[in-house]
Each structure stands twice: as structure tokens, then as C-alpha cells.
FIBA-188644 format. One record per residue: residue number from 0; residue in one letter; x negated, y negated, z negated of N, C-alpha, C in turn. Coordinates in steps of 0.2 Angstrom, whole numbers, plus 5000, padded with zeros to 4 digits. Layout:
BEGIN
SITE;num;residu;n_c1;n_c2;n_c3;ca_c1;ca_c2;ca_c3;c_c1;c_c2;c_c3
SITE;NUM;a;X;Y;Z;X;Y;Z;X;Y;Z .
...
***
This chain:
BEGIN
SITE;num;residu;n_c1;n_c2;n_c3;ca_c1;ca_c2;ca_c3;c_c1;c_c2;c_c3
SITE;0;x;4940;4541;4987;4936;4535;4988;4936;4533;4995 .
SITE;1;x;4936;4527;4996;4936;4525;5003;4929;4526;5006 .
SITE;2;x;4929;4527;5013;4923;4528;5016;4923;4523;5022 .
SITE;3;x;4917;4523;5026;4916;4518;5031;4921;4519;5037 .
SITE;4;x;4924;4525;5037;4929;4527;5043;4936;4525;5041 .
SITE;5;x;4937;4523;5035;4944;4522;5033;4947;4516;5036 .
SITE;6;x;4943;4510;5037;4945;4504;5041;4947;4506;5048 .
SITE;7;x;4944;4511;5051;4946;4513;5058;4952;4518;5058 .
SITE;8;x;4952;4522;5053;4957;4527;5053;4964;4525;5051 .
SITE;9;x;4964;4521;5045;4970;4519;5042;4975;4516;5046 .
SITE;10;x;4973;4512;5051;4978;4509;5055;4982;4514;5060 .
SITE;11;x;4979;4520;5061;4982;4525;5065;4987;4530;5061 .
SITE;12;x;4987;4529;5054;4991;4534;5050;4998;4534;5052 .
SITE;13;x;5001;4528;5053;5008;4527;5054;5010;4531;5061 .
SITE;14;x;5006;4530;5066;5007;4534;5072;5006;4541;5071 .
SITE;15;x;5001;4543;5067;4999;4550;5066;5005;4553;5062 .
SITE;16;x;5008;4550;5058;5014;4553;5054;5020;4554;5059 .
SITE;17;x;5020;4550;5064;5026;4551;5069;5023;4555;5075 .
SITE;18;x;5017;4558;5075;5014;4562;5080;5015;4558;5087 .
SITE;19;x;5013;4552;5087;5013;4548;5092;5006;4546;5095 .
SITE;20;x;5001;4549;5092;4994;4548;5095;4992;4553;5100 .
SITE;21;x;4987;4551;5104;4985;4556;5109;4980;4561;5106 .
SITE;22;x;4978;4566;5110;4975;4572;5107;4968;4570;5104 .
SITE;23;x;4964;4565;5107;4958;4563;5104;4959;4560;5097 .
SITE;24;x;4964;4555;5097;4965;4551;5091;4968;4556;5085 .
SITE;25;x;4972;4561;5087;4974;4566;5082;4968;4570;5079 .
SITE;26;x;4964;4572;5083;4958;4576;5081;4954;4571;5076 .
SITE;27;x;4953;4565;5078;4949;4561;5074;4952;4559;5067 .
SITE;28;x;4959;4558;5067;4962;4557;5061;4962;4563;5056 .
SITE;29;x;4963;4569;5060;4964;4575;5056;4957;4577;5053 .
SITE;30;x;4951;4576;5056;4945;4577;5053;4943;4572;5048 .
SITE;31;x;4946;4566;5048;4944;4561;5043;4949;4563;5037 .
SITE;32;x;4955;4565;5038;4959;4567;5032;4957;4573;5028 .
SITE;33;x;4953;4577;5031;4951;4583;5028;4946;4581;5022 .
SITE;34;x;4943;4575;5022;4938;4574;5016;4940;4567;5013 .
SITE;35;x;4945;4564;5015;4947;4557;5012;4954;4557;5008 .
SITE;36;x;4953;4557;5002;4959;4557;4997;4963;4551;4998 .
SITE;37;x;4960;4545;4999;4963;4539;4999;4968;4539;5005 .
SITE;38;x;4965;4541;5011;4970;4541;5017;4975;4546;5017 .
SITE;39;x;4973;4552;5013;4978;4557;5012;4984;4554;5009 .
SITE;40;x;4983;4550;5003;4988;4547;5000;4992;4542;5004 .
SITE;41;x;4989;4538;5008;4992;4533;5012;4996;4537;5017 .
SITE;42;x;4994;4542;5020;4998;4546;5025;5005;4548;5022 .
SITE;43;x;5004;4551;5016;5011;4553;5012;5016;4547;5012 .
SITE;44;x;5013;4541;5011;5018;4535;5011;5021;4534;5018 .
SITE;45;x;5017;4535;5023;5019;4534;5030;5024;4539;5032 .
SITE;46;x;5023;4545;5030;5028;4551;5031;5034;4550;5028 .
SITE;47;x;5034;4547;5021;5040;4546;5018;5045;4541;5021 .
SITE;48;x;5041;4536;5024;5045;4531;5027;5048;4533;5034 .
SITE;49;x;5044;4537;5037;5046;4540;5044;5052;4545;5043 .
SITE;50;x;5052;4549;5038;5057;4553;5036;5064;4549;5035 .
SITE;51;x;5063;4544;5031;5068;4539;5029;5071;4536;5035 .
SITE;52;x;5067;4534;5040;5070;4531;5046;5075;4535;5050 .
SITE;53;x;5074;4542;5050;5078;4547;5053;5085;4546;5051 .
SITE;54;x;5086;4545;5044;5092;4544;5041;5095;4537;5040 .
SITE;55;x;5091;4532;5042;5093;4525;5040;5099;4523;5044 .
SITE;56;x;5104;4520;5041;5109;4518;5045;5108;4511;5049 .
SITE;57;x;5112;4510;5054;5110;4504;5058;5111;4498;5054 .
SITE;58;x;5106;4493;5053;5107;4487;5049;5112;4483;5051 .
SITE;59;x;5116;4480;5047;5121;4475;5048;5118;4468;5046 .
SITE;60;x;5119;4463;5050;5117;4456;5048;5122;4453;5044 .
SITE;61;x;5121;4449;5039;5126;4445;5035;5129;4440;5039 .
SITE;62;x;5135;4438;5038;5138;4432;5042;5135;4426;5040 .
SITE;63;x;5135;4421;5044;5131;4414;5042;5134;4412;5035 .
SITE;64;x;5140;4412;5034;5143;4410;5028;5141;4414;5022 .
SITE;65;x;5140;4420;5022;5138;4424;5017;5130;4423;5016 .
SITE;66;x;5127;4422;5021;5120;4421;5020;5118;4414;5017 .
SITE;67;x;5122;4409;5018;5122;4403;5015;5123;4403;5008 .
SITE;68;x;5128;4407;5006;5130;4408;4999;5124;4412;4995 .
SITE;69;x;5121;4417;4998;5116;4420;4995;5110;4416;4994 .
SITE;70;x;5108;4412;4999;5102;4407;4998;5103;4402;4993 .
SITE;71;x;5110;4400;4992;5111;4395;4987;5111;4398;4980 .
SITE;72;x;5113;4404;4979;5113;4407;4973;5105;4409;4971 .
SITE;73;x;5101;4411;4976;5094;4412;4974;5091;4406;4972 .
SITE;74;x;5092;4400;4975;5089;4394;4973;5091;4392;4966 .
SITE;75;x;5098;4393;4964;5100;4391;4958;5097;4395;4952 .
SITE;76;x;5096;4402;4954;5093;4407;4949;5086;4405;4948 .
SITE;77;x;5082;4403;4954;5075;4401;4953;5074;4395;4949 .
SITE;78;x;5078;4390;4949;5078;4384;4945;5080;4386;4938 .
SITE;79;x;5085;4390;4937;5087;4391;4930;5082;4395;4926 .
SITE;80;x;5078;4399;4929;5073;4403;4926;5066;4400;4924 .
SITE;81;x;5066;4394;4927;5060;4389;4925;5054;4392;4926 .
SITE;82;x;5050;4393;4920;5043;4395;4920;5042;4403;4923 .
SITE;83;x;5048;4406;4922;5047;4413;4924;5046;4414;4932 .
SITE;84;x;5048;4409;4936;5047;4409;4943;5041;4405;4944 .
SITE;85;x;5035;4408;4944;5029;4404;4945;5028;4402;4952 .
SITE;86;x;5025;4397;4954;5024;4394;4961;5022;4400;4966 .
SITE;87;x;5018;4404;4964;5015;4409;4969;5019;4416;4969 .
SITE;88;x;5024;4416;4965;5028;4423;4965;5032;4424;4971 .
SITE;89;x;5036;4419;4973;5041;4420;4978;5037;4420;4985 .
SITE;90;x;5032;4416;4986;5028;4418;4992;5025;4425;4993 .
SITE;91;x;5023;4427;4987;5020;4434;4987;5026;4439;4988 .
SITE;92;x;5031;4438;4985;5037;4443;4986;5039;4442;4994 .
SITE;93;x;5040;4436;4996;5042;4436;5003;5037;4439;5008 .
SITE;94;x;5030;4439;5006;5025;4442;5010;5026;4450;5010 .
SITE;95;x;5027;4452;5004;5028;4459;5003;5034;4462;5007 .
SITE;96;x;5040;4458;5006;5046;4460;5010;5044;4460;5018 .
SITE;97;x;5041;4455;5020;5039;4454;5027;5035;4460;5029 .
SITE;98;x;5030;4462;5025;5025;4467;5027;5029;4474;5028 .
SITE;99;x;5034;4475;5023;5038;4481;5023;5042;4481;5029 .
SITE;100;x;5045;4475;5031;5050;4475;5037;5046;4476;5043 .
SITE;101;x;5040;4473;5043;5035;4474;5049;5033;4482;5050 .
SITE;102;x;5032;4485;5044;5030;4492;5044;5036;4496;5047 .
SITE;103;x;5042;4495;5045;5048;4499;5047;5049;4498;5055 .
SITE;104;x;5048;4491;5057;5049;4490;5064;5043;4494;5068 .
SITE;105;x;5037;4494;5066;5032;4497;5069;5033;4505;5070 .
SITE;106;x;5035;4508;5064;5036;4515;5064;5042;4516;5068 .
SITE;107;x;5047;4512;5069;5053;4513;5073;5051;4513;5080 .
SITE;108;x;5046;4508;5082;5044;4508;5089;5039;4514;5091 .
SITE;109;x;5035;4516;5086;5031;4522;5087;5035;4528;5088 .
SITE;110;x;5041;4529;5084;5045;4535;5085;5048;4535;5092 .
SITE;111;x;5050;4529;5094;5053;4528;5101;5048;4530;5106 .
SITE;112;x;5042;4528;5105;5036;4530;5110;5035;4537;5110 .
SITE;113;x;5036;4541;5104;5035;4548;5104;5041;4551;5108 .
SITE;114;x;5047;4549;5107;5053;4552;5110;5052;4551;5118 .
SITE;115;x;5049;4545;5120;5048;4544;5127;5043;4549;5130 .
SITE;116;x;5038;4550;5126;5033;4555;5128;5035;4562;5129 .
SITE;117;x;5040;4564;5124;5043;4570;5125;5047;4571;5131 .
SITE;118;x;5051;4566;5132;5056;4566;5138;5052;4565;5144 .
SITE;119;x;5046;4562;5144;5042;4561;5150;5039;4568;5152 .
SITE;120;x;5037;4572;5147;5034;4579;5148;5039;4583;5151 .
SITE;121;x;5046;4583;5148;5051;4587;5151;5053;4585;5158 .
SITE;122;x;5053;4579;5160;5054;4577;5166;5049;4579;5171 .
SITE;123;x;5042;4579;5169;5037;4581;5173;5037;4589;5174 .
SITE;124;x;5039;4592;5169;5040;4600;5170;5045;4601;5175 .
SITE;125;x;5051;4598;5174;5056;4599;5179;5054;4597;5186 .
SITE;126;x;5050;4592;5187;5048;4590;5193;5043;4595;5196 .
SITE;127;x;5039;4598;5192;5035;4603;5194;5039;4609;5197 .
SITE;128;x;5044;4611;5193;5048;4617;5195;5051;4615;5202 .
SITE;129;x;5054;4609;5203;5057;4607;5209;5053;4607;5215 .
SITE;130;x;5047;4605;5214;5042;4604;5219;5039;4611;5221 .
SITE;131;x;5038;4616;5216;5036;4622;5218;5042;4626;5222 .
SITE;132;x;5048;4625;5220;5054;4629;5223;5054;4626;5230 .
SITE;133;x;5053;4620;5231;5054;4617;5238;5048;4620;5242 .
SITE;134;x;5042;4620;5239;5036;4623;5243;5037;4630;5245 .
SITE;135;x;5040;4634;5240;5042;4641;5242;5047;4642;5248 .
SITE;136;x;5052;4637;5247;5057;4637;5252;5055;4636;5259 .
SITE;137;x;5049;4633;5260;5047;4631;5266;5043;4637;5270 .
SITE;138;x;5042;4643;5266;5039;4648;5269;5044;4653;5272 .
SITE;139;x;5044;4655;5278;5049;4659;5281;5049;4666;5278 .
SITE;140;x;5044;4668;5275;5044;4675;5272;5046;4675;5264 .
SITE;141;x;5048;4669;5262;5051;4669;5255;5057;4673;5254 .
SITE;142;x;5057;4676;5248;5062;4681;5246;5066;4678;5240 .
SITE;143;x;5072;4680;5239;5076;4678;5233;5079;4685;5230 .
SITE;144;x;5078;4686;5224;5080;4692;5221;5085;4690;5215 .
SITE;145;x;5090;4694;5214;5095;4692;5209;5092;4696;5202 .
SITE;146;x;5093;4693;5197;5091;4696;5190;5098;4697;5186 .
SITE;147;x;5098;4702;5183;5104;4704;5179;5102;4705;5172 .
SITE;148;x;5107;4703;5168;5107;4704;5161;5114;4704;5158 .
SITE;149;x;5115;4705;5151;5121;4705;5148;5123;4697;5147 .
SITE;150;x;5128;4695;5150;5130;4688;5150;5125;4683;5152 .
SITE;151;x;5120;4685;5155;5114;4681;5158;5113;4683;5165 .
SITE;152;x;5111;4678;5169;5110;4679;5176;5104;4675;5178 .
SITE;153;x;5102;4676;5184;5096;4672;5187;5094;4674;5194 .
SITE;154;x;5090;4670;5197;5087;4672;5203;5079;4671;5203 .
SITE;155;x;5075;4675;5207;5068;4675;5207;5066;4673;5214 .
SITE;156;x;5063;4667;5215;5061;4665;5221;5053;4666;5222 .
SITE;157;x;5051;4670;5227;5044;4671;5228;5042;4672;5235 .
SITE;158;x;5036;4671;5237;5033;4673;5243;5028;4678;5242 .
SITE;159;x;5028;4684;5245;5024;4690;5243;5017;4689;5243 .
SITE;160;x;5014;4684;5247;5007;4683;5247;5005;4678;5242 .
SITE;161;x;5009;4674;5239;5007;4669;5234;5007;4671;5227 .
SITE;162;x;5003;4668;5223;5002;4669;5216;5006;4665;5211 .
SITE;163;x;5012;4663;5214;5016;4659;5209;5023;4661;5212 .
SITE;164;x;5028;4659;5207;5035;4660;5209;5039;4656;5204 .
SITE;165;x;5046;4655;5206;5050;4651;5202;5056;4656;5200 .
SITE;166;x;5057;4655;5193;5063;4658;5190;5068;4654;5188 .
SITE;167;x;5074;4655;5191;5080;4651;5189;5085;4655;5185 .
SITE;168;x;5087;4653;5179;5092;4657;5175;5097;4653;5172 .
SITE;169;x;5103;4656;5171;5109;4653;5168;5111;4657;5162 .
SITE;170;x;5114;4654;5157;5117;4658;5151;5112;4660;5146 .
SITE;171;x;5105;4657;5146;5100;4659;5141;5102;4655;5135 .
SITE;172;x;5102;4658;5129;5103;4654;5123;5097;4651;5120 .
SITE;173;x;5097;4645;5117;5090;4643;5114;5089;4648;5108 .
SITE;174;x;5082;4649;5107;5080;4654;5102;5078;4651;5095 .
SITE;175;x;5078;4655;5090;5076;4652;5084;5069;4650;5084 .
SITE;176;x;5067;4645;5079;5060;4643;5079;5055;4649;5078 .
SITE;177;x;5050;4649;5081;5045;4654;5081;5046;4659;5086 .
SITE;178;x;5051;4658;5091;5052;4663;5096;5052;4659;5103 .
SITE;179;x;5050;4663;5108;5050;4661;5115;5052;4666;5120 .
SITE;180;x;5055;4664;5126;5056;4669;5131;5049;4670;5135 .
SITE;181;x;5048;4677;5137;5042;4678;5141;5044;4682;5147 .
SITE;182;x;5041;4680;5152;5042;4684;5159;5037;4689;5160 .
SITE;183;x;5038;4695;5162;5034;4700;5164;5034;4703;5171 .
SITE;184;x;5029;4704;5174;5029;4707;5181;5026;4714;5180 .
SITE;185;x;5030;4718;5183;5029;4725;5183;5025;4728;5188 .
SITE;186;x;5019;4731;5187;5015;4735;5192;5019;4741;5194 .
SITE;187;x;5017;4744;5200;5020;4751;5202;5018;4756;5197 .
SITE;188;x;5013;4756;5193;5011;4761;5188;5015;4760;5182 .
SITE;189;x;5019;4755;5181;5023;4753;5175;5020;4749;5170 .
SITE;190;x;5014;4746;5171;5011;4742;5167;5014;4735;5168 .
SITE;191;x;5014;4731;5162;5016;4724;5163;5011;4719;5162 .
SITE;192;x;5012;4713;5166;5008;4707;5166;5012;4701;5164 .
SITE;193;x;5009;4697;5160;5013;4691;5158;5013;4686;5163 .
SITE;194;x;5019;4683;5164;5020;4678;5169;5021;4671;5166 .
SITE;195;x;5020;4671;5159;5021;4665;5155;5027;4665;5151 .
SITE;196;x;5027;4660;5146;5032;4659;5141;5036;4653;5143 .
SITE;197;x;5042;4652;5140;5046;4646;5141;5052;4646;5136 .
SITE;198;x;5055;4641;5136;5061;4640;5131;5067;4638;5135 .
SITE;199;x;5073;4640;5133;5079;4638;5136;5080;4631;5135 .
SITE;200;x;5083;4628;5140;5085;4621;5140;5091;4620;5135 .
SITE;201;x;5091;4617;5130;5097;4616;5125;5102;4611;5128 .
SITE;202;x;5100;4607;5133;5104;4602;5136;5107;4604;5142 .
SITE;203;x;5106;4610;5144;5109;4612;5151;5111;4620;5151 .
SITE;204;x;5115;4621;5155;5117;4628;5156;5112;4632;5160 .
SITE;205;x;5107;4629;5163;5102;4632;5167;5095;4631;5164 .
SITE;206;x;5091;4636;5165;5084;4635;5163;5079;4638;5169 .
SITE;207;x;5074;4634;5171;5070;4636;5176;5062;4636;5174 .
SITE;208;x;5058;4640;5177;5051;4640;5175;5047;4643;5181 .
SITE;209;x;5041;4640;5181;5036;4642;5186;5032;4648;5183 .
SITE;210;x;5031;4653;5187;5027;4659;5184;5021;4659;5188 .
SITE;211;x;5015;4660;5185;5009;4661;5188;5007;4668;5187 .
SITE;212;x;5004;4672;5193;5002;4679;5192;4995;4680;5194 .
SITE;213;x;4992;4685;5191;4985;4686;5193;4983;4689;5200 .
SITE;214;x;4989;4691;5203;4988;4693;5210;4994;4691;5214 .
SITE;215;x;4994;4692;5221;5000;4691;5225;5006;4694;5222 .
SITE;216;x;5012;4691;5222;5018;4693;5219;5020;4700;5222 .
SITE;217;x;5019;4700;5229;5021;4706;5232;5018;4713;5230 .
SITE;218;x;5012;4712;5226;5009;4718;5223;5013;4721;5217 .
SITE;219;x;5018;4717;5215;5022;4720;5209;5029;4723;5211 .
SITE;220;x;5031;4727;5207;5038;4731;5209;5044;4729;5205 .
SITE;221;x;5043;4725;5200;5048;4723;5196;5047;4717;5191 .
SITE;222;x;5052;4714;5188;5052;4708;5184;5056;4709;5178 .
SITE;223;x;5054;4706;5172;5058;4707;5166;5057;4700;5162 .
SITE;224;x;5062;4699;5158;5061;4693;5153;5063;4696;5146 .
SITE;225;x;5059;4695;5141;5060;4697;5134;5059;4692;5129 .
SITE;226;x;5062;4693;5123;5061;4688;5118;5055;4690;5114 .
SITE;227;x;5050;4685;5113;5044;4687;5110;5042;4681;5105 .
SITE;228;x;5037;4682;5100;5035;4677;5096;5032;4671;5100 .
SITE;229;x;5032;4665;5097;5030;4659;5100;5023;4660;5102 .
SITE;230;x;5021;4658;5108;5014;4659;5111;5014;4666;5115 .
SITE;231;x;5019;4670;5115;5019;4676;5119;5015;4682;5116 .
SITE;232;x;5016;4688;5119;5013;4694;5117;5009;4697;5122 .
SITE;233;x;5005;4702;5120;5000;4705;5125;5005;4710;5129 .
SITE;234;x;5009;4713;5126;5014;4718;5129;5021;4716;5127 .
SITE;235;x;5026;4718;5130;5033;4717;5128;5034;4720;5121 .
SITE;236;x;5037;4716;5117;5039;4719;5110;5046;4717;5108 .
SITE;237;x;5049;4713;5111;5056;4711;5109;5061;4713;5114 .
SITE;238;x;5068;4712;5113;5073;4714;5117;5073;4711;5124 .
SITE;239;x;5075;4715;5129;5074;4712;5136;5081;4709;5138 .
SITE;240;x;5081;4703;5141;5087;4700;5142;5088;4699;5150 .
SITE;241;x;5083;4700;5154;5084;4700;5161;5079;4705;5164 .
SITE;242;x;5081;4707;5170;5077;4712;5174;5079;4712;5181 .
SITE;243;x;5074;4714;5185;5076;4715;5193;5070;4719;5196 .
SITE;244;x;5072;4723;5201;5067;4726;5205;5065;4722;5211 .
SITE;245;x;5059;4722;5213;5056;4717;5218;5055;4722;5224 .
***
């Protein structure tokens, strides 16, 4: 049954299906869907169209000659069917086709917006890494440590008194869904502190990440990188791929 919120939520369902809404809008739509079967059904339709768009071929426009022939045949067929083609049928059909085409165009645009947002987030992350590395390079006491691993390498850039550092790696393979790389800083007593999780860049041979630490980096004696479940672990549980002494 439709509720008073349906008129406000339903126009956002197409963008919700493409994950193109901001966080507040997503929260509002999700809360509404929890109790509205009408909008749940409408959302399934939007998702079906969105999935089809991913596999849709590039449309080809007919030549002017072919288009003229098709229009001519349609006109003759309409006249030959007489009473079967009621005066209001073709306008309604044209309106339905137009609405469907408009929906496809809007979903396509929303998909492009979502892709741009993902790319913007990636560029912003790369910019943060570059700015942090430049900031560290300006300190005269900044140190660079080589990391070693099997067919994997990297460098660790840090200033002992700072609570952040930059990790540059090469040769890291993208992980399966549900897994992430996690950096660990090792205290002198052997305990590990998480420096954050990150994913390998599938479009580059190099992967960079900014690590944040609970204390000055100089208080730690080592560094390691392991494979962990998505979101990270409290302590290392997966195989180690990189390590170094500080």
C-alpha cells in the first residue's frame, strides 16, 4: 500500500538502484523500503533495467531511407486495421515508448554519475597520498625503509616523531572479494598495532597508502603487511606479504 512518503521516495529509486545517492538519501530510501511493498516492487524494476544497461549494445540509428520505409509501412498498417487502431491507442503507445526511453537515458546518466564519483574518490585518495609523501619529504629527519616479500617490494616513508607514514608497494595482486591488505606496526615487545587496511590498485603496478598510528612511528620496531578479511582484523590472522625492521 502506498504511503505519504512514496511520492517523495519513488523518484529516487532509479538513482538508489545505481547507488548514485548521497548517504542521507540512501538512508531515507532504505528506511522507507523496509515497510513499503509498493516501492520495493518498483525498485526491483529499476534494478532489472540497471542490470540490462550493463549489457546493452551501443544503439544504432536507422538510415534515413530505412526510417522512411518503416514509417510508411506503419501508416499503411494503421489504416488497414481500421477500427482496431483507436484514435487514442497510438498516442498512448508513443507516450509509453517515450517514457521508457527517458527512463533508460536517466539511468544511463545516473550510472555515469556514480562512475564519476568512484573515480573522484580514487583521485582524492591518490592526492592525499602524494601530499602526505611530499610533507614527509620536507622533514630533514625523514627515513625510508625497504620492505621485502616474495615477488613483492616496497618502501616505508616516515618521520620518527610523526603519527603518520606513507607505504609504497609494487607487485601486490588484487585480492578476492571479502579480503583486504592490512598494515601492522610492531612494538618492541612484539605486539601489533593496525595501521589501516587498503586494496591493491588493479590498474597499476604500484599501490600506495597512508598509515596512521596511535603514537610516534619512532616508537615501533617493525612493520608488516598481511591479508585479512574485509574491514581488517584485531590481530594478524592471514599470510604476511611484506615486512621490514624500523
